[in-house]
C-alpha positions in Angstrom: -13.1 -3.1 22.7 -10.5 -5.8 23.0 -6.9 -4.5 23.1 -5.9 -7.6 21.1 -7.9 -6.3 18.2 -6.2 -3.0 18.3 -2.8 -4.7 18.4 -3.8 -6.8 15.4 -4.7 -3.6 13.6 -1.4 -2.0 14.5 0.6 -5.0 13.3 -1.4 -5.1 10.0 -0.7 -1.4 9.4 3.0 -1.9 10.1 3.1 -4.8 7.6 1.2 -2.7 5.0 -1.9 -4.9 5.2 -5.4 -3.4 4.7 -8.2 -4.3 7.0 -11.7 -3.4 8.2 -13.6 -3.4 11.4 -17.1 -4.8 11.7 -18.8 -3.3 14.7 -22.3 -4.0 16.0 -24.0 -0.6 16.4 -27.5 -1.8 17.2 -28.9 -5.1 18.4 -32.2 -6.2 19.9 -32.1 -7.3 23.5 -33.0 -10.8 22.6 -32.3 -13.0 19.6 -28.8 -12.0 18.6 -25.7 -13.9 19.7 -23.7 -10.7 20.4 -24.8 -7.2 21.4 -23.9 -3.5 20.6 -20.1 -2.8 20.7 -19.0 -6.3 19.7 -16.2 -6.0 17.1 -14.3 -8.1 14.6 -11.3 -7.2 12.4 -11.1 -8.6 8.9 -7.9 -8.6 6.8 -7.7 -8.2 3.0 -7.0 -11.9 2.6 -10.3 -12.8 4.3 -8.8 -13.9 7.7 -10.4 -12.4 10.8 -10.0 -12.0 14.5 -12.8 -11.5 17.0 -16.4 -12.3 16.4 -19.8 -10.6 16.0 -21.7 -13.8 16.6 -20.5 -16.5 14.1 -22.7 -18.3 11.6 -23.9 -17.2 8.2 -24.2 -13.5 9.3 -20.6 -13.3 10.4 -19.6 -14.9 7.1 -21.6 -12.3 5.2 -20.0 -9.5 7.3 -16.6 -10.8 6.4 -17.5 -10.6 2.7 -18.8 -7.0 3.2 -15.5 -6.1 4.9 -13.5 -7.4 2.0 -15.7 -5.4 -0.4 -15.3 -2.3 1.7 -11.5 -2.8 1.8 -11.4 -3.1 -2.0 -13.6 0.0 -2.5 -12.3 1.9 0.5 -15.9 2.9 1.4 -17.6 2.3 4.8 -21.1 0.7 4.9 -23.8 -0.3 7.3 -25.5 -3.6 6.9 -28.5 -5.2 8.7 -28.8 -8.9 9.6 -32.0 -10.5 10.7 -32.5 -13.6 12.8 -36.3 -14.0 12.1 -36.1 -17.5 10.6 -37.2 -16.5 7.1 -35.5 -18.1 4.1 -31.7 -17.5 4.3 -32.0 -16.2 7.9 -31.0 -17.6 11.3 -33.8 -18.4 13.7 -32.7 -16.7 16.9 -35.4 -14.0 16.6 -33.6 -10.7 16.6 -31.9 -8.1 14.4 -28.5 -6.3 14.5 -26.9 -3.5 12.5 -23.2 -3.7 11.7 -20.9 -0.8 10.7 -18.2 -1.8 8.3 -15.2 0.5 8.5 -12.2 -0.1 6.1 -8.6 1.0 6.8 -5.9 1.3 4.3 -2.2 1.0 5.3 0.0 4.0 4.6 1.7 3.9 1.2 5.4 3.0 1.6 8.0 4.7 -0.6 11.3 2.9 -0.7 14.1 5.0 -2.1 17.2 3.1 -3.2 19.9 5.8 -3.1 20.4 8.9 -0.9 21.8 11.3 -3.4 20.6 14.7 -4.8 17.3 13.4 -6.1 16.4 11.3 -3.0 16.4 14.3 -0.7 13.6 16.3 -2.4 11.8 13.1 -3.4 11.6 12.0 0.2 10.5 15.4 1.4 7.6 15.6 -1.2 6.6 12.0 -0.3 6.3 12.9 3.4 4.2 15.9 2.6 1.9 13.5 0.6 1.6 11.2 3.6 3.9 8.4 2.5 6.0 6.3 4.9 9.5 6.7 3.6 12.6 4.4 3.8 16.0 5.3 2.5 18.7 2.7 1.5 22.2 3.6 0.6 25.7 2.1 1.1 27.2 5.5 2.1 26.7 6.5 5.7 27.8 10.0 4.9 24.7 10.3 2.7 22.3 7.9 4.5 22.0 9.6 7.9 19.5 11.4 10.1 21.2 14.7 9.7 20.6 14.6 6.0 17.1 12.9 6.2 15.6 14.0 9.5 12.1 13.7 8.1 12.1 10.1 6.9 10.8 7.0 8.8 13.7 4.7 8.3 17.3 4.9 7.0 19.2 1.7 6.1 22.9 1.7 5.5 24.2 -1.2 3.5 24.2 -2.8 0.0 21.2 -1.4 -1.9 20.0 -4.6 -3.4 20.8 -6.8 -0.3 18.9 -4.5 2.0 16.0 -4.0 -0.4 15.6 -7.8 -0.6 15.0 -7.8 3.2 12.1 -5.4 3.0 8.6 -6.9 2.6 7.3 -5.6 -0.7 3.5 -5.5 -0.8 0.8 -3.9 -2.9 1.1 -0.5 -1.2 4.9 -0.4 -1.7 6.4 2.1 -4.2 10.0 1.6 -5.1 12.2 4.4 -6.6 15.7 3.4 -7.7 18.0 6.4 -7.8 21.4 5.0 -6.7 24.9 6.4 -7.5 25.6 3.8 -10.2 24.0 1.9 -13.1 25.0 -1.5 -11.7 23.4 -0.7 -8.3 20.3 0.4 -10.1 20.1 -2.9 -12.1 20.7 -5.1 -9.1 17.9 -3.3 -7.2 15.5 -3.7 -10.2 16.2 -7.4 -10.3 15.2 -7.7 -6.7 11.8 -6.1 -7.0 10.7 -6.7 -10.7 8.6 -9.7 -9.8 7.2 -8.2 -6.6 3.6 -7.0 -6.1 4.8 -3.4 -5.6 2.3 -0.8 -6.8 5.1 1.1 -8.5 8.6 0.4 -9.6 10.6 3.2 -11.1 14.2 3.7 -12.2 16.0 7.0 -12.8 17.2 6.5 -16.4 17.8 7.6 -19.9 16.0 5.8 -22.8 19.3 4.0 -23.8 19.7 2.8 -20.3 16.1 1.3 -20.5 17.0 -0.6 -23.6 20.2 -2.0 -22.0 18.5 -3.0 -18.7 15.5 -4.6 -20.5 17.9 -6.5 -22.8 19.8 -7.9 -19.8 16.5 -8.8 -18.0 15.1 -10.6 -21.0 18.4 -12.6 -21.2 17.9 -13.5 -17.6 14.4 -14.9 -18.4 12.3 -12.0 -17.1 9.0 -12.1 -19.0 7.5 -9.0 -20.8 4.6 -8.8 -18.3 7.1 -7.8 -15.6 9.0 -5.4 -17.8 5.8 -3.5 -18.7 5.3 -2.7 -15.0 8.6 -0.8 -14.7 8.6 3.0 -15.1 12.0 3.7 -16.8 12.7 6.5 -17.1 10.4 7.3 -14.2 8.5 10.5 -13.8 6.0 12.5 -15.8 7.6 14.7 -18.5 7.3 18.2 -17.2 10.7 19.4 -18.6 12.4 18.8 -15.3 15.8 20.3 -14.9 16.6 20.4 -11.2 16.6 17.6 -8.6 13.5 19.3 -7.0 11.6 19.3 -10.3 12.6 15.7 -11.0 11.3 14.8 -7.6 7.9 16.5 -8.4 7.7 14.7 -11.7 8.3 11.3 -10.0 5.8 11.9 -7.2 3.2 13.1 -9.7 3.6 9.8 -11.6 3.4 7.8 -8.3 0.2 9.7 -7.2 -1.3 9.0 -10.7 -0.7 5.3 -10.1 -2.0 5.4 -6.5 -5.1 7.3 -7.7 -5.6 5.5 -11.0 -9.3 4.9 -10.3 -9.9 8.6 -10.1 -7.8 9.8 -13.0 -10.0 11.5 -15.6 -12.6 12.6 -13.0 -15.1 15.2 -14.0 -13.4 18.0 -12.0 -10.4 17.9 -14.3 -12.4 18.0 -17.6 -12.4 21.1 -19.8 -9.1 22.3 -18.3 
């Protein structure tokens, strides 16, 4: 396997980009342009690196990779070169294993206060990459958050704006002040984040949405914001609030499985 392909996969994972490998697992001795072990990486935008032989079959494999990325299900496909209609004429056959990989979900917590601590801990238990942003070094430090992946000290909104927000990003806004919350929300409200949540009361929601509408933010963006965030479980403590928030985030992440048969009749 080419180390370049592994490096491409590593960089994609770091950027939060999904991808799939297409690997030739079987090939006839003659008649196929590449043999067993040849590998190609395909990204979720359709770009690729490496080759399993080029031509119409590689194009078809790229399409299969994108399908596997969307469904997060591996597949094995067979490509013939026998010269029949729609086939190349080299005279052989190969089987290709399509293996999708999904980048780790990234939870970005704006604020390092009493809710951020249990929230980050639960998120790490659930396998999220976690970033903490806070302007207060006495809160945003490794002694307080030894378990998180990254700690950023600085202006909440300014630092948040520097982070690439992609479709596996989950943003929780729990700063020490309403104005900080609002500025962070403005930064991400039009982003492709999978989840945007703000710690809030219902009156705060009305106030924030009014300000956003006055700033020209369309309703389609407002509807994506979870404010107040979290599922209503009667939370009282920071730990319970953290559980309610992560439950809502997991429901968003697993939206295709919500309502599965195993939960019926409970």
